[in-house]
N, C-alpha and C positions, 0 to 999 in steps of 0.2 A: 580512531586516529586516521580514518579514511585511507587505510592501506588495504589492498586486495589480498586476502589470505590465499595460500597456495591451493587450497581445496575449493575455492570459490568458483562458481560458474561465471564465465564471462565470454563475450563474443557478440557478433552482430545480431544474434537472435534474442538477446537480453533487452527487456524494455526498461527496467529500473533495477536499482540495487538497494539493499537494506543492510543495516548493521547485523552482523552474525557472530561476533566474537565477544565472549564474556557477557552474555545476556542473562540478567537475573530472571529466573523462571521457577516454576514448580518442578519438583522432583518426586520420585516415588517415595512412599512412606510418609506422606504429609510433610515433606521437607521443601526447602527452597535453597537455591544455589545458582551458580553460574554455569552456563552451557554455551557451547560454540557450535556452529554448523549452519547449513542452509535451511534446516528445519526451523531454527530460531529466526532467521531472516524472513522466511516465508510467513511466519506467524505475525511479524510486524506489518508486512504488506497486507495480509488478510485483515488485520485489525484496523488498518487505515481504511481499507475498502468498506468494512462494516460501519465504521464511523460515518463515512461519506454517504453511504446508502441511506442513512437516517436524515440527512439534510439536503441532499441534492434535489434539483428540480429537472424536469424533462424540458430542456431548452430547445430541442429541435422538433418536438411534437411527434416523435415516432412511437410513443407509448412505452418506451424503454428508458431506464435510467442507468443501465450498466455502461453505456457508452460515455455518458457524462462523468460517471465515477472514474473510469479509466482515463479520460481526458484530464480530470483534476489531479489524479495521481501523477501521471506523466508530465503534465504541464507545470507542476509545482515542485519538482525535484531540485535539490541543491547540486550544482555542477561541482563535482569533486575532481575533475580532470583525470579520470581513469578511463583509458580506452577499453571498449568492450563492456561498459557498464550502462549502456543505453542512455536514458535521459539524465541519469545521475542517482544520487541517494535520496530516498523518499523523505518527504517533510510533511507530516500529517497536519501540523499547525498551519503551515502555509496553505495547504490544500483546503482545509476546512475554512480558513479565513477568507479564501478567495471565492466562497460561495454565498449565495443568498440563502438564508435559513428558510426552510419550507415547513410550515406547521400542518399542512394537510397531508393525508396519506397518499402515497403513490406506489403502484406496484413496480417491481423490478423490471418487468417487461410485460407488454400486453399478453394476455393469455396465462399469466402465472397466477398462483393462488393468492388471493387478497386476504 
């Protein structure tokens, strides 16, 4: 519902926000259920980044793709009009759709393990 929970981090140091309330997830004991918290939100941002790392291209030629991934995440957020939420709520579909699909392998950054 795009409301900021009382326990949520917010402020001028925040880049993006992600849903963190009633997230369906794995639970101990081979179970599934709903959880809330910043850990749930962080997993969504990490998942979006992982998805984008598989399709991003090195557009600025610096040998790294982490900067393009960050730009895609931040540049394709939905504006939810919440102060202190950075660029807004992440939108993985919009971020992935805004990219050219790359079929060749690229390293995350020059010097990393290939």
